Z-matrix of the N, CA and C atoms (Angstrom, degrees):
N
C 1 1.461
C 2 1.524 1 109.64
N 3 1.314 2 116.28 1 132.21
C 4 1.456 3 120.86 2 -179.48
C 5 1.523 4 110.20 3 -80.44
N 6 1.309 5 116.04 4 135.77
C 7 1.460 6 120.36 5 -179.90
C 8 1.525 7 110.22 6 -79.54
N 9 1.326 8 116.23 7 149.61
C 10 1.467 9 120.12 8 176.92
C 11 1.519 10 109.71 9 -72.28
N 12 1.313 11 114.67 10 147.25
C 13 1.454 12 121.12 11 177.14
C 14 1.517 13 108.44 12 -111.44
N 15 1.320 14 115.58 13 132.12
C 16 1.457 15 122.49 14 -179.61
C 17 1.522 16 108.56 15 -109.53
N 18 1.322 17 116.15 16 134.61
C 19 1.468 18 122.45 17 176.70
C 20 1.530 19 107.49 18 -100.89
N 21 1.330 20 116.02 19 109.26
C 22 1.464 21 121.40 20 176.38
C 23 1.518 22 107.30 21 -85.52
N 24 1.349 23 116.91 22 134.75
C 25 1.462 24 121.27 23 -169.45
C 26 1.524 25 111.04 24 -127.94
N 27 1.333 26 114.01 25 137.04
C 28 1.461 27 122.81 26 172.60
C 29 1.523 28 107.40 27 -116.26
N 30 1.336 29 116.70 28 128.22
C 31 1.467 30 122.57 29 -178.06
C 32 1.523 31 110.34 30 -98.20
N 33 1.320 32 115.65 31 138.71
C 34 1.465 33 121.81 32 177.11
C 35 1.515 34 109.07 33 -129.26
N 36 1.330 35 116.77 34 137.62
C 37 1.460 36 123.05 35 -177.75
C 38 1.525 37 109.80 36 -126.00
N 39 1.325 38 115.92 37 152.26
C 40 1.461 39 121.38 38 176.09
C 41 1.519 40 111.99 39 112.08
N 42 1.303 41 115.67 40 175.06
C 43 1.453 42 122.29 41 -176.47
C 44 1.515 43 114.55 42 -60.58
N 45 1.324 44 118.50 43 -27.73
C 46 1.469 45 122.75 44 -179.94
C 47 1.533 46 112.69 45 -100.39
N 48 1.324 47 117.37 46 13.60
C 49 1.460 48 121.13 47 -173.88
C 50 1.528 49 112.62 48 -56.19
N 51 1.324 50 117.56 49 -44.59
C 52 1.475 51 120.32 50 -177.24
C 53 1.523 52 111.21 51 -64.07
N 54 1.332 53 116.73 52 -44.21
C 55 1.470 54 120.52 53 179.28
C 56 1.527 55 111.26 54 -63.55
N 57 1.315 56 115.83 55 -42.66
C 58 1.465 57 120.08 56 -179.39
C 59 1.527 58 109.97 57 -65.16
N 60 1.334 59 117.46 58 -43.43
C 61 1.465 60 121.17 59 179.44
C 62 1.526 61 110.75 60 -62.68
N 63 1.329 62 117.41 61 -42.17
C 64 1.472 63 120.98 62 177.83
C 65 1.525 64 110.64 63 -60.15
N 66 1.324 65 116.05 64 -44.46
C 67 1.461 66 120.40 65 179.74
C 68 1.530 67 110.97 66 -65.41
N 69 1.324 68 116.87 67 -42.17
C 70 1.468 69 121.09 68 179.11
C 71 1.530 70 109.81 69 -61.35
N 72 1.325 71 116.64 70 -39.43
C 73 1.474 72 120.69 71 -179.77
C 74 1.527 73 111.51 72 -61.75
N 75 1.317 74 117.42 73 -34.76
C 76 1.475 75 121.06 74 176.36
C 77 1.528 76 109.72 75 -59.06
N 78 1.325 77 115.96 76 -46.02
C 79 1.465 78 120.35 77 -179.73
C 80 1.530 79 111.30 78 -68.12
N 81 1.320 80 117.33 79 -34.39
C 82 1.465 81 120.08 80 176.98
C 83 1.524 82 110.71 81 -65.05
N 84 1.325 83 117.45 82 -40.52
C 85 1.467 84 121.30 83 176.81
C 86 1.529 85 110.41 84 -62.70
N 87 1.328 86 116.08 85 -43.77
C 88 1.464 87 120.31 86 178.12
C 89 1.534 88 110.70 87 -61.62
N 90 1.324 89 116.58 88 -41.63
C 91 1.462 90 121.33 89 178.25
C 92 1.526 91 110.55 90 -61.03
N 93 1.334 92 117.05 91 -46.17
C 94 1.474 93 121.26 92 -179.26
C 95 1.523 94 110.83 93 -59.04
N 96 1.322 95 116.51 94 -40.58
C 97 1.462 96 120.38 95 178.67
C 98 1.528 97 111.06 96 -68.74
N 99 1.325 98 115.83 97 -47.19
C 100 1.471 99 120.89 98 -177.92
C 101 1.529 100 111.47 99 -61.44
N 102 1.337 101 116.19 100 -40.59
C 103 1.463 102 120.94 101 -178.62
C 104 1.528 103 112.65 102 -85.24
N 105 1.344 104 116.02 103 -1.12
C 106 1.470 105 121.47 104 -179.90
C 107 1.528 106 111.45 105 53.58
N 108 1.353 107 115.49 106 47.14
C 109 1.457 108 120.11 107 179.08
C 110 1.527 109 110.20 108 -67.40
N 111 1.304 110 115.56 109 150.92
C 112 1.466 111 121.59 110 -179.98
C 113 1.522 112 111.09 111 -56.32
N 114 1.323 113 116.54 112 -44.43
C 115 1.467 114 122.07 113 179.79
C 116 1.520 115 109.43 114 -101.75
N 117 1.282 116 116.12 115 146.13
C 118 1.469 117 120.81 116 177.81
C 119 1.537 118 108.12 117 -120.34
N 120 1.335 119 115.74 118 49.30
C 121 1.457 120 121.94 119 -176.41
C 122 1.520 121 109.53 120 -111.05
N 123 1.318 122 115.81 121 112.98
C 124 1.462 123 121.86 122 175.84
C 125 1.513 124 106.90 123 -145.17
N 126 1.310 125 115.78 124 154.55
C 127 1.450 126 118.57 125 179.21
C 128 1.513 127 111.68 126 -177.84
N 129 1.330 128 114.51 127 -169.08
C 130 1.456 129 120.66 128 178.47
C 131 1.517 130 108.75 129 -140.69
N 132 1.318 131 115.11 130 160.09
C 133 1.463 132 121.01 131 179.08
C 134 1.522 133 108.34 132 -147.31
N 135 1.321 134 115.86 133 130.76
C 136 1.453 135 120.76 134 175.15
C 137 1.521 136 108.17 135 -84.16
N 138 1.316 137 116.61 136 127.15
C 139 1.464 138 121.92 137 179.65
C 140 1.528 139 109.41 138 -87.66
N 141 1.323 140 116.89 139 -50.81
C 142 1.461 141 123.31 140 174.08
C 143 1.519 142 107.64 141 -156.14
N 144 1.316 143 118.39 142 -170.45
C 145 1.468 144 120.34 143 -173.50
C 146 1.527 145 113.56 144 -65.11
N 147 1.329 146 117.60 145 -14.92
C 148 1.463 147 120.44 146 -177.79
C 149 1.530 148 114.11 147 -122.74
N 150 1.315 149 117.95 148 7.73
C 151 1.465 150 118.53 149 178.72
C 152 1.524 151 111.58 150 -149.04
N 153 1.320 152 114.00 151 145.80
C 154 1.464 153 121.62 152 -179.89
C 155 1.522 154 107.84 153 -153.65
N 156 1.330 155 114.96 154 165.06
C 157 1.458 156 120.45 155 176.94
C 158 1.525 157 109.65 156 -129.90
N 159 1.314 158 114.82 157 155.24
C 160 1.459 159 122.77 158 165.86
C 161 1.524 160 104.59 159 -118.28
N 162 1.337 161 116.77 160 147.64
C 163 1.455 162 118.95 161 -177.80
C 164 1.517 163 111.64 162 -143.31
N 165 1.328 164 114.08 163 156.77
C 166 1.457 165 123.07 164 175.91
C 167 1.514 166 107.21 165 -138.05
N 168 1.328 167 117.34 166 125.56
C 169 1.468 168 121.93 167 177.28
C 170 1.519 169 109.31 168 -91.74
N 171 1.326 170 115.26 169 133.40
C 172 1.463 171 121.63 170 179.64
C 173 1.525 172 109.22 171 -137.52
N 174 1.323 173 116.56 172 158.84
C 175 1.459 174 119.39 173 173.94
C 176 1.521 175 108.92 174 -73.44
N 177 1.319 176 115.02 175 158.31
C 178 1.473 177 118.82 176 178.47
C 179 1.527 178 110.82 177 -58.04
N 180 1.316 179 117.17 178 -35.04
C 181 1.461 180 120.76 179 -179.23
C 182 1.530 181 111.79 180 -67.94
N 183 1.322 182 117.33 181 -36.14
C 184 1.468 183 121.12 182 -179.21
C 185 1.527 184 113.08 183 -83.56
N 186 1.326 185 116.82 184 -17.09
C 187 1.459 186 121.17 185 -172.81
C 188 1.532 187 114.68 186 -56.04
N 189 1.334 188 120.95 187 -48.84
C 190 1.473 189 118.81 188 -177.56
C 191 1.536 190 113.07 189 -58.10
N 192 1.324 191 116.91 190 -42.91
C 193 1.468 192 120.89 191 -179.90
C 194 1.528 193 111.02 192 -63.20
N 195 1.322 194 116.06 193 -48.69
C 196 1.474 195 120.40 194 -178.75
C 197 1.526 196 110.32 195 -66.35
N 198 1.315 197 117.38 196 -43.47
C 199 1.473 198 121.76 197 179.06
C 200 1.523 199 110.88 198 -57.32
N 201 1.324 200 116.26 199 -46.03
C 202 1.465 201 119.76 200 -177.82
C 203 1.524 202 112.10 201 -66.72
N 204 1.330 203 117.47 202 -33.68
C 205 1.467 204 120.74 203 179.32
C 206 1.517 205 112.94 204 -76.71
N 207 1.340 206 117.27 205 -42.72
C 208 1.470 207 120.97 206 -168.94
C 209 1.524 208 114.75 207 -103.39
N 210 1.310 209 118.59 208 -12.73
C 211 1.469 210 123.43 209 175.31
C 212 1.540 211 113.76 210 52.04
N 213 1.340 212 117.81 211 61.16
C 214 1.467 213 119.31 212 176.62
C 215 1.527 214 110.50 213 -65.45
N 216 1.324 215 116.52 214 160.66
C 217 1.456 216 120.92 215 178.97
C 218 1.526 217 111.87 216 -75.31
N 219 1.334 218 115.67 217 -31.11
C 220 1.462 219 120.19 218 -179.25
C 221 1.520 220 110.08 219 -164.79
N 222 1.311 221 116.27 220 176.31
C 223 1.452 222 121.23 221 177.80
C 224 1.513 223 110.50 222 -149.55
N 225 1.318 224 116.05 223 160.07
C 226 1.458 225 121.16 224 177.57
C 227 1.525 226 108.27 225 -154.42
N 228 1.324 227 115.73 226 163.40
C 229 1.456 228 119.39 227 175.03
C 230 1.514 229 108.24 228 -64.21
N 231 1.321 230 116.10 229 137.55
C 232 1.473 231 121.90 230 -178.94
C 233 1.509 232 107.95 231 -96.04
N 234 1.314 233 117.68 232 117.91
C 235 1.452 234 122.67 233 -172.65
C 236 1.518 235 113.46 234 -99.87
N 237 1.327 236 118.91 235 15.23
C 238 1.457 237 121.49 236 -173.89
C 239 1.519 238 113.14 237 -90.70
N 240 1.323 239 118.38 238 3.46
C 241 1.466 240 119.15 239 -178.01
C 242 1.506 241 111.93 240 -110.15
């Protein structure tokens, strides 16, 4: 049985949102490697000129631990797998 993947999301607003989200994604990738997470999927996405997100994909089993440590703004099912 395939485990569900959760996309933890951090929202950024303002003129520097895209740059900040890109930088945050670097740290999320480093965290995934350091914590030896099952998935090594992190990144950023520009929504518009004033908003962007950074995200980290985790398994449902790893989600509570990562959520409690990193305090994402929200989460959703990750449909990219």
